[in-house]
Structure formats: C-alpha cells, structure tokens
C-alpha positions as CSV (number, residue, x, y, z in Angstrom):
1,X,-5.1,-2.9,6.8
2,X,-7.0,-4.8,4.1
3,X,-10.6,-5.0,5.0
4,X,-12.1,-1.7,2.9
5,X,-14.3,-2.1,-0.5
6,X,-12.1,-0.6,-2.8
7,X,-15.2,1.4,-4.7
8,X,-13.1,3.9,-6.4
9,X,-11.8,0.5,-8.2
10,X,-15.3,-0.1,-9.9
11,X,-15.8,-3.7,-10.7
12,X,-12.5,-4.6,-10.8
13,X,-13.2,-5.3,-6.7
14,X,-15.8,-7.0,-7.2
15,X,-13.4,-10.2,-8.3
16,X,-10.9,-9.3,-5.7
17,X,-10.2,-6.8,-2.8
18,X,-7.7,-3.8,-3.7
19,X,-4.7,-5.6,-1.3
20,X,-4.9,-8.6,-3.9
21,X,-4.7,-6.4,-7.0
22,X,-1.7,-7.7,-9.0
23,X,1.7,-5.8,-9.6
24,X,4.5,-7.3,-10.9
25,X,3.9,-10.9,-9.9
26,X,2.8,-10.2,-6.4
27,X,-0.6,-9.1,-5.2
28,X,-0.2,-5.4,-3.5
29,X,-1.1,-7.7,-0.2
30,X,1.9,-9.9,-0.9
31,X,4.6,-7.2,-1.3
32,X,3.3,-5.1,1.7
33,X,4.6,-8.8,3.5
34,X,7.5,-8.4,1.6
35,X,8.6,-5.2,2.2
36,X,7.8,-5.9,6.2
37,X,9.2,-8.7,6.4
38,X,12.7,-6.7,4.4
39,X,12.4,-3.9,7.3
40,X,12.8,-7.2,10.3
41,X,9.1,-7.2,11.3
42,X,8.1,-10.5,12.0
43,X,4.4,-10.7,13.2
44,X,2.0,-9.0,11.1
45,X,-1.8,-8.7,11.8
46,X,-4.1,-8.7,9.0
47,X,-7.5,-6.8,8.9
48,X,-10.2,-8.1,6.9
49,X,-13.8,-8.1,5.5
50,X,-14.3,-7.3,1.4
51,X,-13.3,-10.6,0.1
52,X,-10.7,-11.2,2.8
53,X,-10.8,-15.1,1.9
54,X,-8.6,-14.3,-1.0
55,X,-5.8,-12.6,1.2
56,X,-6.0,-15.2,4.0
57,X,-6.2,-18.0,1.2
58,X,-2.8,-16.3,-0.4
59,X,-0.7,-15.3,2.2
60,X,-2.1,-18.4,5.0
61,X,-0.1,-18.4,8.3
62,X,2.9,-16.5,7.0
63,X,5.4,-19.8,7.7
64,X,5.9,-19.7,4.0
65,X,7.7,-15.8,4.2
66,X,8.7,-17.2,8.1
67,X,6.4,-14.5,9.6
68,X,3.6,-15.5,11.8
69,X,0.3,-14.0,9.7
70,X,-3.1,-13.9,12.2
71,X,-6.4,-12.5,10.9
72,X,-8.9,-10.3,12.5
73,X,-11.9,-10.5,10.5
74,X,-14.7,-8.2,10.8
75,X,-18.1,-9.4,10.6
76,X,-19.0,-5.7,9.3
77,X,-16.8,-2.8,8.0
78,X,-15.4,-1.0,10.9
79,X,-13.0,2.2,9.5
80,X,-9.5,1.6,10.8
81,X,-10.6,3.1,14.2
82,X,-12.6,0.3,14.7
83,X,-10.3,-2.3,12.8
84,X,-8.0,-1.3,15.3
85,X,-9.6,-1.5,18.2
86,X,-11.3,-4.9,17.0
87,X,-7.4,-6.3,16.5
88,X,-6.4,-4.8,19.8
89,X,-5.5,-8.4,21.5
90,X,-3.8,-9.6,18.7
91,X,-2.0,-6.6,18.2
92,X,-0.6,-5.3,22.0
93,X,2.1,-7.8,23.2
94,X,1.8,-6.4,26.6
95,X,5.6,-5.2,27.0
96,X,4.5,-1.7,25.4
97,X,6.0,-2.8,21.8
98,X,5.2,-0.4,19.4
99,X,2.5,-1.0,16.6
100,X,3.5,-0.4,12.8
101,X,0.3,0.4,10.7
102,X,0.1,0.3,7.2
103,X,-2.2,0.1,4.2
104,X,-2.3,-3.2,1.9
105,X,-2.4,-1.1,-1.2
106,X,0.9,0.8,-0.8
107,X,4.3,0.5,-2.2
108,X,6.9,2.5,-0.9
109,X,10.8,3.1,-0.4
110,X,10.8,3.6,3.5
111,X,13.6,2.2,6.3
112,X,11.1,1.4,8.6
113,X,14.4,1.0,11.7
114,X,14.9,4.9,11.0
115,X,11.0,5.9,11.5
116,X,11.0,3.4,15.1
117,X,14.2,5.1,15.9
118,X,12.7,8.9,15.8
119,X,9.0,7.6,17.3
120,X,11.4,6.4,20.3
121,X,14.1,9.4,20.3
122,X,11.1,11.5,20.6
123,X,9.2,9.9,23.2
124,X,5.5,10.3,21.0
125,X,2.9,8.4,21.5
126,X,2.4,8.1,17.8
127,X,4.1,8.9,14.5
128,X,2.9,9.7,10.7
129,X,4.8,9.4,8.1
130,X,4.5,11.6,5.7
131,X,5.5,13.1,2.4
132,X,5.8,16.8,1.1
133,X,2.6,18.0,-0.3
134,X,3.8,19.1,-3.6
135,X,0.6,18.9,-4.8
136,X,-1.3,20.6,-2.4
137,X,-3.9,17.6,-2.0
138,X,-4.3,18.1,1.4
139,X,-4.1,22.4,1.1
140,X,-1.7,22.6,4.4
141,X,-4.5,20.8,6.5
142,X,-1.6,18.9,7.4
143,X,1.7,20.7,8.7
144,X,4.5,20.0,10.4
145,X,7.8,22.0,12.4
146,X,11.1,21.2,11.8
147,X,11.6,19.5,15.1
148,X,8.6,17.0,14.0
149,X,5.9,18.4,15.5
150,X,2.5,17.9,14.1
151,X,1.1,22.3,14.2
152,X,-1.7,22.0,11.4
153,X,-4.2,18.8,11.8
154,X,-7.0,18.2,9.6
155,X,-7.3,22.5,9.6
156,X,-7.1,23.0,12.8
157,X,-4.1,24.3,14.5
158,X,-2.0,23.5,17.8
159,X,-2.6,26.1,19.8
160,X,1.2,26.4,21.8
161,X,3.0,26.2,18.0
162,X,4.7,29.5,18.5
163,X,5.9,31.1,15.4
164,X,4.7,31.8,11.8
165,X,2.6,29.1,9.2
166,X,6.0,30.0,7.2
167,X,7.9,27.5,9.5
168,X,5.9,25.2,8.8
169,X,6.3,21.9,6.3
170,X,3.0,21.2,4.5
171,X,2.6,17.7,4.1
172,X,0.4,14.4,3.1
173,X,0.1,11.4,4.8
174,X,1.2,7.9,3.9
175,X,-0.9,5.7,5.3
176,X,2.0,4.0,7.6
177,X,2.4,4.8,11.3
178,X,3.5,4.1,14.8
179,X,2.5,4.7,18.2
180,X,2.5,3.0,21.7
181,X,-0.2,0.0,22.9
182,X,-2.1,2.9,24.9
183,X,-2.7,4.3,22.1
184,X,-5.4,2.5,21.2
185,X,-7.5,4.0,24.6
186,X,-7.9,6.8,22.2
187,X,-10.1,5.4,20.1
188,X,-14.0,5.7,21.2
189,X,-15.9,1.7,22.0
190,X,-18.6,3.2,19.3
191,X,-19.8,6.2,17.2
192,X,-17.1,7.4,15.2
193,X,-14.7,5.4,13.6
194,X,-12.5,7.5,11.6
195,X,-9.1,7.4,13.8
196,X,-8.1,10.7,12.9
197,X,-11.1,12.7,13.7
198,X,-11.5,10.7,17.2
199,X,-8.2,9.1,18.5
200,X,-5.1,11.8,16.7
201,X,-7.3,14.6,17.2
202,X,-7.4,14.4,20.8
203,X,-3.9,13.7,20.8
204,X,-2.8,16.2,18.3
205,X,-4.7,18.6,20.7
206,X,-2.7,17.9,24.1
207,X,0.6,18.7,22.0
208,X,4.3,17.3,21.8
209,X,3.9,13.4,21.3
210,X,2.2,13.5,18.2
211,X,5.2,13.5,16.0
212,X,6.3,13.3,11.9
213,X,8.5,11.1,10.1
214,X,9.3,12.7,6.5
215,X,10.3,10.3,3.7
216,X,12.2,11.4,0.4
217,X,11.3,8.5,-1.0
218,X,8.8,6.6,-3.6
219,X,5.2,6.5,-2.3
220,X,2.1,5.1,-4.6
221,X,-0.9,4.2,-3.6
222,X,-3.6,1.8,-6.6
223,X,-6.7,3.3,-5.2
224,X,-8.1,3.8,-8.6
225,X,-7.7,1.7,-12.3
226,X,-5.7,5.3,-13.5
227,X,-3.2,5.6,-10.6
228,X,-3.1,1.4,-10.6
229,X,-2.0,1.5,-14.4
230,X,0.6,4.6,-13.1
231,X,1.7,2.1,-10.3
232,X,2.8,-0.6,-13.4
233,X,4.7,1.8,-15.5
234,X,6.3,3.2,-12.2
235,X,7.5,0.0,-11.7
236,X,8.6,-0.9,-15.4
237,X,10.7,2.4,-15.2
238,X,12.6,1.7,-12.8
239,X,11.6,4.9,-10.4
240,X,11.2,2.5,-7.7
241,X,14.0,-0.2,-5.3
242,X,12.3,-2.9,-4.4
243,X,14.9,-5.3,-3.3
244,X,12.5,-7.6,-1.2
245,X,11.0,-8.2,-5.2
246,X,9.9,-12.1,-5.2
247,X,10.5,-11.8,-9.5
248,X,12.3,-9.6,-11.8
249,X,10.3,-6.4,-11.9
250,X,10.8,-6.2,-15.8
251,X,10.6,-8.7,-18.9
252,X,9.8,-12.1,-19.0
253,X,9.9,-14.9,-16.6
254,X,11.6,-18.4,-18.1
255,X,8.8,-20.4,-18.2
256,X,6.7,-17.9,-20.6
257,X,6.5,-18.7,-24.6
258,X,7.2,-15.5,-27.0
259,X,7.0,-16.8,-30.6
260,X,9.7,-15.9,-32.7
261,X,7.5,-13.7,-34.7
262,X,5.8,-11.5,-31.6
263,X,7.5,-8.7,-30.5
264,X,7.9,-7.1,-27.6
265,X,8.5,-3.6,-26.5
266,X,10.0,-2.6,-22.9
267,X,9.2,-2.8,-20.4
268,X,7.4,-5.4,-20.0
269,X,6.2,-7.9,-17.0
270,X,5.4,-11.2,-18.9
271,X,4.3,-13.5,-15.7
272,X,4.6,-17.5,-16.0
273,X,3.4,-20.0,-18.6
274,X,2.2,-16.3,-20.5
275,X,2.1,-17.5,-24.0
276,X,2.3,-14.7,-27.0
277,X,1.8,-16.4,-30.3
278,X,3.3,-15.0,-33.4
279,X,2.5,-11.1,-35.3
280,X,1.3,-10.2,-32.0
281,X,3.4,-7.1,-30.7
282,X,3.5,-6.5,-26.6
283,X,4.4,-3.1,-25.2
284,X,5.2,-0.6,-23.4
285,X,4.4,-0.7,-20.4
286,X,2.4,-3.7,-20.6
287,X,2.1,-6.5,-17.2
288,X,0.6,-10.1,-18.4
289,X,0.6,-11.8,-15.1
290,X,0.2,-15.5,-14.7
291,X,-1.3,-18.2,-17.3
292,X,-2.0,-15.1,-20.0
293,X,-2.6,-15.9,-24.2
294,X,-2.1,-13.1,-25.8
295,X,-3.3,-14.0,-29.6
296,X,-1.6,-13.8,-33.1
297,X,-1.1,-10.3,-34.8
298,X,-2.7,-7.8,-31.5
299,X,-0.9,-5.0,-30.5
300,X,-0.9,-4.7,-26.3
301,X,0.3,-1.0,-25.0
302,X,0.0,0.2,-21.3
303,X,-2.0,-2.5,-19.9
304,X,-2.7,-4.5,-17.0
305,X,-3.9,-8.3,-17.8
306,X,-5.2,-10.5,-15.1
307,X,-4.0,-14.2,-14.8
308,X,-5.3,-16.7,-17.3
309,X,-7.3,-14.2,-19.2
310,X,-7.6,-15.0,-23.2
311,X,-6.3,-11.9,-25.4
312,X,-8.9,-11.0,-27.9
313,X,-8.5,-8.0,-29.4
314,X,-6.2,-4.9,-29.0
315,X,-5.8,-3.2,-25.5
316,X,-4.6,-0.2,-25.1
317,X,-4.8,2.0,-21.5
318,X,-6.8,-0.5,-19.8
319,X,-7.4,-3.7,-17.5
320,X,-8.4,-6.4,-17.9
321,X,-9.6,-9.1,-15.7
322,X,-11.6,-11.9,-17.1
C-alpha cells in the first residue's frame, strides 16, 4: 500500500511520497520489496496515487529484483478498502491463493511463512499481524485470546467471547494482513472506504474466522519526522536484523571520499559518492544519502541528508531534503 499523502511528514512529502523516504541506501518501498522477496514472494501489486510516478520509475517492472511488479494507479485517493477493491483483478489469481498486504512505510522482522501457516491452519478468512500494545496506544480496543481469535475490535466485543477481559491480550496492528480473495467481497462498492470499519467489522461479528498472529520482532513505521529519524537510529544502532539489505547497514560506501582531517563518530551511514571535507565532524546517528557534500568545519549529528545536498551549516535533530 503506497498511495497515501503522508501529511504528518509535512513538507518532506511535497518532494517525495512517504514510501520513497531513504533509509540506509534504500527508500522504504524498496525495503518492502526486498523483504517480500526474501520471504519468498514473487508477484507484487503496488497501489499508487500521491507522486506515484516516483515509485514506479524507481522500481520499474521488478525484473531487476527477479520479481513481477504491477501497479494499481488511483485517480483519486481511495483508502485501504477502496485501493484493494480497485486492484482486485490484479490480486485475485482465481485459485484462492492468500493475499498478503503490507504498508509501504514499515521496516520489520517477521517470518511470513509462519503467518501463512497460522492463517491456513486456523481456517481464517483474514489474519492480522499484531504486536503487544505495551504503550497502550490502542487502549485495549484490539485484543485476542491465546488461540488467536480477535475478541475486541475497535472497542466492540465479540458476542461469543466467553471468559473475562483478563484473558485478553491487548494488541496493536502492524499494517500487515493476510486474507482469502473472497474477503474482498466484503468491501463496500461505494461510500465508506475504511476497510477496518467495514469489511473487517462484519467479519469480526461473524466470529471465529478473524485471526491474529502476534510477532515479537522489530517493527517500525516512519510517518512523522521524529519517527523517521528514530527509525534511522534504530537501524544504525543494530536494533533490527535486515538480511535482505542492499548495502551494509552502517559505515562508509567505498566510493565516498572522506578527508583525512574529517572525523566520523559511529554509528553513521555514508552513501555512494559522498564527500566530507576537512575539519567536518559527522556523527553519531547521521545518514548521508548519495552525492551529499559536507563543507569543512561543520558538525552533524542525529540527522538525515537526502541525495545531492550541499551541507553548509551545522545540523542536528533534523532532516535536510534540498
């Protein structure tokens, strides 16, 4: 899912759509593609709207990844439900093959085969990948039992859920879900486009076939400037294992030129063809995308600089895009 406006990122998404935010050498959408390939997926459908041409130009038809990528181009923003309904002819192979959906803004550790196995074993129509809601973000509005059944959904209680609330596991949604193609029939043909308040709500109240899979692994979404910078720090600090990475997750690209009188303070990610001049101090927690030039004598820390920017002032706790 890659069509959204990314409004919480402010002016950054006037330049690039959210899935094109760079993180250690790859935009978020490429991280998603590399992850899915690593998990055995070979056919991808990407929905597009806001600046979608950038995503399509970057990924192409997927052949350079050994994948087949096709695009669903939304003339107007449709929401998750509308986007999936619009792309149905591209998603449903007519053989009942489960459809995996993930947001194009996340980085995670998840064994997709285990999710699909749980989905099949439980006979679910749909399965949400969840995390423990340790911070109470969802306030108990999502909860499941030990067998994976969703018993609280958006503040509503499953009528057949016996037992007490103390048996419930409070959860939050990761933006990853798996469903049978027929689930798409539940999406309204018009009107409300929120798939949770429509299709998932009706499935929930039917009981039994709405399952959860709880993952303990790393998960992060990058929907605000602060969360984007925190996500970069997490990767640089080694808080996530990403065996599908295109580049090393920290360090200096071989083509970068670092003056002998410049200083790097780990952890940093210095991309291709970056130039750092004498007297500059870079780090910790700095990401310099390809072609960045850092002037002499500057100090950079906890920041991300996008490609081909000439840095001419000290930077800290910020993102520099142009």
